[in-house]
N, CA, C and O atoms as a MOPAC input file, in Angstrom:
PM7 MOZYME 1SCF
protein

 N    -34.18900 1     1.61800 1   -14.38300 1
 C    -32.85000 1     1.98200 1   -13.85800 1
 C    -32.68200 1     1.13200 1   -12.64900 1
 O    -33.47200 1     1.27400 1   -11.71600 1
 N    -31.85300 1     0.38100 1   -12.59300 1
 C    -31.43400 1     0.24800 1   -11.24800 1
 C    -30.26800 1     0.37900 1    -9.96100 1
 O    -29.11100 1    -0.03300 1   -10.04500 1
 N    -30.69500 1     0.85500 1    -9.11700 1
 C    -29.44700 1     1.79200 1    -8.27400 1
 C    -28.81400 1     0.63500 1    -7.44900 1
 O    -29.04000 1    -0.50800 1    -7.05300 1
 N    -27.68500 1     1.83500 1    -7.42600 1
 C    -26.39500 1     0.61000 1    -6.96700 1
 C    -26.78100 1     0.62300 1    -5.13300 1
 O    -27.22400 1     1.58200 1    -4.50100 1
 N    -26.41300 1    -0.88400 1    -4.55600 1
 C    -26.89300 1    -0.66600 1    -3.09100 1
 C    -26.20500 1     0.25400 1    -2.49500 1
 O    -26.72300 1     0.95000 1    -1.62200 1
 N    -24.51900 1     0.45000 1    -2.99700 1
 C    -23.93200 1     1.52900 1    -1.96200 1
 C    -23.69900 1     2.56600 1    -3.17500 1
 O    -22.60100 1     2.75500 1    -3.69800 1
 N    -24.56200 1     3.02800 1    -3.44100 1
 C    -23.64300 1     4.22900 1    -4.64300 1
 C    -22.44700 1     5.25300 1    -4.16500 1
 O    -22.29900 1     5.88300 1    -3.11800 1
 N    -21.46900 1     5.13700 1    -5.64100 1
 C    -20.21700 1     5.88800 1    -5.04100 1
 C    -20.52800 1     7.43500 1    -5.16600 1
 O    -21.55300 1     7.96800 1    -5.59100 1
 N    -19.38600 1     8.00200 1    -4.68900 1
 C    -19.59000 1     9.68300 1    -4.75600 1
 C    -18.52200 1     9.96500 1    -4.88100 1
 O    -17.59700 1     9.49500 1    -4.21900 1
 N    -18.37800 1    11.26300 1    -6.25400 1
 C    -17.23200 1    11.91500 1    -6.62300 1
 C    -16.83000 1    12.53000 1    -5.27500 1
 O    -17.72700 1    13.11600 1    -4.66900 1
 N    -15.45300 1    12.47400 1    -4.64900 1
 C    -15.10100 1    14.49700 1    -4.13700 1
 C    -13.74400 1    14.45100 1    -4.48300 1
 O    -13.25900 1    13.58900 1    -5.21500 1
 N    -13.17400 1    15.30000 1    -4.00300 1
 C    -11.83400 1    16.03000 1    -4.55400 1
 C    -11.08800 1    16.23300 1    -3.09000 1
 O    -11.53100 1    16.82300 1    -2.10400 1
 N     -9.90900 1    15.61000 1    -3.24400 1
 C     -9.18100 1    15.83500 1    -2.02900 1
 C     -7.52000 1    16.12400 1    -2.87800 1
 O     -7.08900 1    15.89900 1    -4.00900 1
 N     -6.91000 1    16.78400 1    -1.50400 1
 C     -5.74600 1    17.20300 1    -1.63300 1
 C     -4.71200 1    16.20200 1    -0.79100 1
 O     -4.84500 1    15.69800 1     0.32400 1
 N     -3.55200 1    16.10500 1    -1.83000 1
 C     -2.61700 1    15.69400 1    -1.14700 1
 C     -0.84700 1    15.72100 1    -1.28500 1
 O     -0.44400 1    15.87700 1    -2.43800 1
 N     -0.41600 1    15.66400 1    -0.84500 1
 C      1.23800 1    15.88800 1    -0.86100 1
 C      1.73800 1    15.48700 1    -2.26500 1
 O      1.00300 1    14.57700 1    -2.64700 1
 N      2.87500 1    15.83100 1    -3.40300 1
 C      3.29800 1    15.43300 1    -3.64700 1
 C      3.96200 1    14.00800 1    -3.83800 1
 O      3.62200 1    13.29100 1    -4.77900 1
 N      4.96600 1    13.59800 1    -2.87100 1
 C      5.52700 1    13.07900 1    -2.59600 1
 C      4.91400 1    11.58700 1    -2.64000 1
 O      5.41900 1    10.65000 1    -3.25800 1
 N      3.37500 1    11.52400 1    -1.64100 1
 C      2.14000 1    10.67400 1    -1.36600 1
 C      1.84200 1     9.86200 1    -2.91500 1
 O      1.82700 1     8.68700 1    -3.28200 1
 N      1.64800 1    11.02200 1    -3.48200 1
 C      0.39400 1    10.71900 1    -4.92900 1
 C      1.84100 1    10.04700 1    -5.50000 1
 O      1.87500 1     8.82500 1    -5.64400 1
 N      3.16300 1    10.94400 1    -5.85600 1
 C      4.12800 1     9.91200 1    -6.46400 1
 C      4.15500 1     8.26100 1    -5.77100 1
 O      3.86100 1     7.30300 1    -6.48600 1
 N      4.48900 1     8.10800 1    -4.50700 1
 C      4.30000 1     6.96900 1    -3.85000 1
 C      3.31700 1     5.76200 1    -4.71400 1
 O      3.52700 1     4.77700 1    -5.42200 1
 N      1.57800 1     6.87300 1    -3.91600 1
 C      0.68200 1     5.93100 1    -5.21300 1
 C      1.11000 1     5.04400 1    -6.54600 1
 O      1.14200 1     3.83500 1    -6.77200 1
 N      1.40700 1     6.17000 1    -7.28200 1
 C      1.35000 1     5.98500 1    -8.43100 1
 C      2.70500 1     5.05800 1    -8.85100 1
 O      2.80200 1     4.56300 1    -9.97400 1
 N      3.55200 1     4.91800 1    -7.99100 1
 C      4.57900 1     3.67700 1    -8.32600 1
 C      3.86800 1     2.58000 1    -7.87900 1
 O      3.84100 1     1.59900 1    -8.62300 1
 N      3.08100 1     2.52300 1    -6.44600 1
 C      2.74000 1     1.46500 1    -6.14800 1
 C      1.73300 1     0.54200 1    -6.79400 1
 O      1.77500 1    -0.68800 1    -6.81500 1
 N      0.76900 1     1.38500 1    -7.34800 1
 C     -0.46200 1     0.55700 1    -8.26300 1
 C      0.56100 1     0.37200 1    -9.29700 1
 O      1.71800 1     0.70400 1    -9.55500 1
 N     -0.75300 1    -0.55400 1    -9.93000 1
 C     -0.22500 1    -1.24300 1   -11.44200 1
 C     -0.78900 1    -0.44100 1   -12.15000 1
 O     -1.33500 1     0.57700 1   -11.72500 1
 N     -0.72300 1    -0.88600 1   -13.67100 1
 C     -1.34800 1    -0.18000 1   -14.45100 1
 C     -2.98000 1    -0.47000 1   -14.40300 1
 O     -3.92900 1     0.30700 1   -14.50500 1
 N     -2.93900 1    -1.47600 1   -14.26600 1
 C     -5.01800 1    -2.00500 1   -14.21800 1
 C     -5.23100 1    -1.62300 1   -12.67800 1
 O     -6.41800 1    -1.61600 1   -12.35200 1
 N     -4.49400 1    -1.36500 1   -11.85900 1
 C     -5.26900 1    -1.08900 1   -10.51600 1
 C     -5.76900 1     0.32700 1    -9.94000 1
 O     -5.09500 1     1.35200 1    -9.85000 1
 N     -6.79200 1     0.18500 1    -9.66100 1
 C     -7.89400 1     1.42900 1    -9.16800 1
 C     -7.02300 1     1.92900 1    -8.23800 1
 O     -6.36800 1     1.36100 1    -7.36400 1
 N     -7.16200 1     3.69000 1    -8.72600 1
 C     -6.68900 1     4.49700 1    -7.32400 1
 C     -7.93400 1     5.05000 1    -6.58100 1
 O     -8.01500 1     5.75600 1    -5.57600 1
 N     -8.68900 1     4.61800 1    -7.22600 1
 C     -9.93800 1     4.99600 1    -5.70100 1
 C    -10.59100 1     3.86800 1    -5.42800 1
 O    -11.74700 1     3.77100 1    -5.01800 1
 N     -9.66000 1     2.82500 1    -5.71500 1
 C    -10.64900 1     1.49600 1    -5.37100 1
 C     -9.30100 1     1.52900 1    -3.64300 1
 O     -9.58500 1     1.74400 1    -2.46500 1
 N     -7.91500 1     1.21300 1    -4.29800 1
 C     -6.94300 1     1.54500 1    -3.49200 1
 C     -7.32900 1     2.92400 1    -2.12300 1
 O     -7.27200 1     2.85300 1    -0.89500 1
 N     -7.63900 1     3.85900 1    -2.88100 1
 C     -7.62900 1     4.77700 1    -1.71900 1
 C     -8.86500 1     4.39900 1    -1.11200 1
 O     -8.78400 1     4.01600 1     0.05500 1
 N    -10.02200 1     4.42500 1    -1.66200 1
 C    -11.09400 1     3.77900 1    -0.62600 1
 C    -11.10600 1     2.93000 1     0.23500 1
 O    -11.56300 1     3.18200 1     1.34900 1
 N    -10.40800 1     1.25500 1    -0.21400 1
 C     -9.84400 1     1.00800 1     0.96900 1
 C     -8.86700 1     1.03100 1     1.77500 1
 O     -8.79400 1     0.29600 1     2.75900 1
 N     -8.11500 1     1.77500 1     1.48600 1
 C     -7.30100 1     2.21200 1     2.83900 1
 C     -8.09800 1     3.25400 1     3.64400 1
 O     -7.61500 1     3.54300 1     4.73900 1
 N     -9.20400 1     3.84600 1     3.29300 1
 C     -9.68300 1     4.98100 1     4.25800 1
 C    -10.86900 1     3.69100 1     4.88000 1
 O    -10.42100 1     3.39000 1     5.98600 1
 N    -11.63600 1     3.18600 1     4.72000 1
 C    -11.94500 1     1.95000 1     5.12000 1
 C    -11.28300 1     1.20200 1     6.33500 1
 O    -11.88300 1     1.15700 1     7.40800 1
 N    -10.26300 1     0.71500 1     6.20200 1
 C     -9.43600 1     0.36200 1     6.82700 1
 C     -9.05100 1     1.34800 1     8.23900 1
 O     -9.31900 1     1.16300 1     9.42600 1
 N     -8.54200 1     2.10900 1     7.76400 1
 C     -8.36200 1     3.45500 1     8.89200 1
 C     -9.56800 1     3.42900 1     9.37000 1
 O     -9.43400 1     3.00900 1    10.51900 1
 N    -10.78500 1     3.65200 1     9.15000 1
 C    -11.76300 1     3.70600 1     9.96700 1
 C    -12.33300 1     2.76100 1    10.90600 1
 O    -12.85500 1     3.12300 1    11.96100 1
 N    -12.19200 1     0.94100 1    10.34500 1
 C    -12.38500 1     0.09600 1    10.95000 1
 C    -10.98600 1    -0.21200 1    12.17700 1
 O    -10.73200 1    -1.24900 1    12.79000 1
 N    -10.29000 1     1.10100 1    12.20400 1
 C     -8.92800 1     0.75500 1    12.99500 1
 C     -8.43000 1    -0.91400 1    12.46500 1
 O     -8.57300 1    -1.88200 1    13.21200 1
 N     -7.88800 1    -1.01400 1    11.18100 1
 C     -7.07100 1    -1.97200 1    10.56900 1
 C     -6.16600 1    -0.99200 1     9.86900 1
 O     -6.42200 1     0.18900 1     9.63300 1
 N     -4.95700 1    -1.72400 1     9.54100 1
 C     -3.58300 1    -0.90400 1     9.33400 1
 C     -3.00100 1    -2.21900 1     7.93400 1
 O     -2.15700 1    -2.05800 1     7.05200 1
 N     -3.71500 1    -3.23200 1     8.19200 1
 C     -2.82100 1    -3.99300 1     7.02900 1
 C     -3.42000 1    -3.99900 1     5.80200 1
 O     -4.64000 1    -3.92900 1     5.65000 1
 N     -2.52900 1    -4.08800 1     4.81700 1
 C     -2.31500 1    -4.36500 1     3.54400 1
 C     -1.91700 1    -5.29600 1     3.03800 1
 O     -1.08000 1    -6.01400 1     3.58500 1
 N     -2.56200 1    -5.61000 1     1.49000 1
 C     -2.64300 1    -6.73300 1     1.30200 1
 C     -1.34600 1    -6.93300 1     0.88500 1
 O     -0.90600 1    -5.85600 1     0.48200 1
 N     -0.50800 1    -7.84100 1     0.79500 1
 C      0.40900 1    -8.58800 1     0.04300 1
 C      0.78100 1    -7.97600 1    -1.80100 1
 O      1.82200 1    -7.69400 1    -2.39400 1
 N     -0.20200 1    -7.98500 1    -2.05900 1
 C     -0.41400 1    -7.27900 1    -3.37400 1
 C      0.01100 1    -5.95200 1    -3.59900 1
 O      0.61000 1    -5.52800 1    -4.58700 1
 N     -0.34400 1    -5.34600 1    -2.61400 1
 C     -0.75700 1    -3.57200 1    -2.80600 1
 C      0.91500 1    -3.37600 1    -2.32900 1
 O      1.49200 1    -2.30100 1    -2.49500 1
 N      1.54200 1    -4.50200 1    -1.75700 1
 C      3.20900 1    -3.33700 1    -0.86000 1
 C      3.99700 1    -3.43300 1    -2.00300 1
 O      3.83800 1    -4.16500 1    -2.98000 1
 N      5.00800 1    -2.47700 1    -1.73300 1
 C      6.04000 1    -2.66200 1    -2.49900 1
 C      7.00200 1    -3.48200 1    -2.29100 1
 O      7.07100 1    -4.18200 1    -1.28100 1
 N      7.86200 1    -3.48400 1    -3.24200 1
 C      9.36000 1    -4.57200 1    -3.25300 1
 C     10.17400 1    -4.30900 1    -1.89500 1
 O     10.76900 1    -5.19200 1    -1.27600 1
 N     10.09400 1    -2.65600 1    -1.44800 1
 C     10.81400 1    -2.73800 1    -0.49400 1
 C     10.36400 1    -2.58700 1     0.58500 1
 O     11.07500 1    -2.53600 1     1.58800 1
 N      8.61700 1    -2.44700 1     0.60600 1
 C      8.02900 1    -2.65200 1     1.95600 1
 C      7.68500 1    -4.02800 1     2.51000 1
 O      7.27400 1    -4.30600 1     3.63700 1
 N      7.94700 1    -4.84900 1     1.45600 1
 C      7.64600 1    -6.20300 1     1.47000 1
 C      9.41100 1    -6.63200 1     2.43800 1
 O      9.45500 1    -7.18300 1     3.53700 1
 N     10.58100 1    -6.20200 1     1.65900 1
 C     11.74400 1    -6.63500 1     1.53500 1
 C     12.03800 1    -5.93000 1     3.52600 1
 O     12.62700 1    -6.47300 1     4.46100 1
 N     11.32100 1    -4.59000 1     3.45000 1
 C     11.86700 1    -4.02600 1     4.92500 1
 C     10.97200 1    -5.14700 1     6.06700 1
 O     11.38900 1    -4.96400 1     7.21000 1
 N     10.06900 1    -6.03300 1     6.01500 1
 C      8.66600 1    -6.95100 1     6.19300 1
 C      9.76600 1    -7.55900 1     6.81900 1
 O     10.00200 1    -7.32400 1     8.00400 1
 N     10.59700 1    -8.46000 1     6.02400 1
 C     11.50400 1    -9.62200 1     5.92500 1
 C     11.86100 1    -9.18400 1     6.37000 1
 O     11.16300 1    -9.20900 1     7.38400 1
 N     12.96700 1    -8.32200 1     6.62400 1
 C     14.01600 1    -7.50200 1     7.83800 1
 C     13.67300 1    -7.63800 1     9.04300 1
 O     14.58800 1    -8.00400 1     9.78100 1
 N     12.23300 1    -7.40300 1     9.73200 1
 C     11.74700 1    -7.07600 1    10.85400 1
 C     11.26400 1    -7.92900 1    11.72900 1
 O     11.03300 1    -7.83500 1    12.93400 1
 N     11.08100 1    -9.19300 1    10.58000 1
 C     11.03700 1   -10.72200 1    11.86100 1
 C     11.85800 1   -11.13500 1    12.41900 1
 O     12.91700 1   -10.53200 1    12.24900 1
 N     11.88900 1   -12.01700 1    13.11700 1
 C     12.90400 1   -12.89500 1    14.04100 1
 C     13.06000 1   -13.92800 1    13.33500 1
 O     14.25000 1   -14.11800 1    13.08400 1
 N     12.37500 1   -14.68000 1    12.90600 1
 C     12.67000 1   -15.81500 1    11.80800 1
 C     13.33000 1   -15.86000 1    10.53200 1
 O     13.39400 1   -16.82100 1     9.76600 1
 N     13.80600 1   -14.72400 1    10.39500 1
 C     14.72000 1   -14.60900 1     8.96700 1
 C     15.91000 1   -14.73700 1     9.71900 1
 O     16.22300 1   -14.50700 1    10.88700 1
 N     16.55500 1   -15.22500 1     8.58900 1
 C     18.42800 1   -15.61100 1     8.88300 1
 C     19.04100 1   -14.39800 1     9.08700 1
 O     18.50900 1   -13.34400 1     8.73800 1
 N     20.22700 1   -14.46300 1     9.67900 1
 C     20.91500 1   -13.02400 1    10.06500 1
 C     21.48700 1   -12.40200 1     8.43400 1
 O     21.66800 1   -11.22600 1     8.11900 1
 N     21.68700 1   -13.68500 1     7.56100 1
 C     22.51100 1   -13.34300 1     6.19000 1
 C     21.61100 1   -12.95200 1     5.67400 1
 O     21.78000 1   -12.27800 1     4.65700 1
 N     20.21900 1   -13.22600 1     6.18500 1
 C     19.24800 1   -12.62400 1     4.11800 1
 C     18.93900 1   -11.51900 1     4.94400 1
 O     18.75200 1   -10.66500 1     4.07700 1
 N     18.67500 1   -10.69600 1     6.50800 1
 C     18.77800 1    -9.77800 1     6.87800 1
 C     19.85300 1    -8.80200 1     6.60300 1
 O     19.59400 1    -7.60300 1     6.70400 1
 N     20.67500 1    -9.07900 1     6.36900 1
 C     22.39400 1    -7.87400 1     6.32200 1
 C     22.28900 1    -7.75800 1     4.93000 1
 O     22.55600 1    -6.63900 1     4.49400 1
 N     21.95600 1    -8.65400 1     4.08200 1
 C     21.62600 1    -8.68900 1     2.29800 1
 C     20.44000 1    -7.74400 1     2.28900 1
 O     20.47600 1    -6.67900 1     1.67200 1
 N     19.34500 1    -8.16900 1     3.01400 1
 C     18.05400 1    -7.25900 1     2.64200 1
 C     18.68200 1    -5.53600 1     3.01100 1
 O     18.61800 1    -4.53800 1     2.29400 1
 N     19.16400 1    -5.66600 1     4.13500 1
 C     19.56800 1    -4.26000 1     4.41000 1
 C     20.63700 1    -2.99000 1     3.86300 1
 O     20.69600 1    -1.76800 1     4.00500 1
 N     21.59200 1    -4.27200 1     3.01500 1
 C     22.20500 1    -3.52000 1     2.09700 1
 C     21.73600 1    -3.00800 1     0.73000 1
 O     22.37700 1    -2.34400 1    -0.08500 1
 N     20.39400 1    -3.49100 1     0.65200 1
 C     19.81000 1    -3.36700 1    -0.84100 1
 C     18.78400 1    -2.43300 1    -0.42300 1
 O     18.45200 1    -1.57200 1    -1.23900 1
 N     18.03000 1    -2.47100 1     1.11600 1
 C     17.48200 1    -1.58000 1     1.60100 1
 C     17.86900 1     0.15900 1     1.79300 1
 O     17.10000 1     1.11900 1     1.74900 1
 N     19.56700 1     0.11300 1     2.05000 1
 C     20.00800 1     1.31700 1     2.22800 1
 C     20.54900 1     2.31300 1     1.00800 1
 O     21.02800 1     3.44700 1     1.02900 1
 N     20.20700 1     1.22500 1    -0.23600 1
 C     20.73500 1     1.75200 1    -1.53400 1
 C     19.84000 1     3.36000 1    -2.12600 1
 O     20.17500 1     3.90100 1    -3.18000 1

């Protein structure tokens, strides 16, 4: 029997319902909740807070585009209208 170089450990955590709901909306059916949470913890511990584009929600992407200085004013206006809904 072979041992894993970095074995996993099962833990139990409690998070607010709204965070759980957001997580469920964010992940696709094929994405691993454990892998996502492990990566988020590793990023936080290493001081990184960047999120993969693939992991971002559409609303997060729209907000990021709106915040960019190189985004056209017309596009910003349209995105802000959509985000305000």
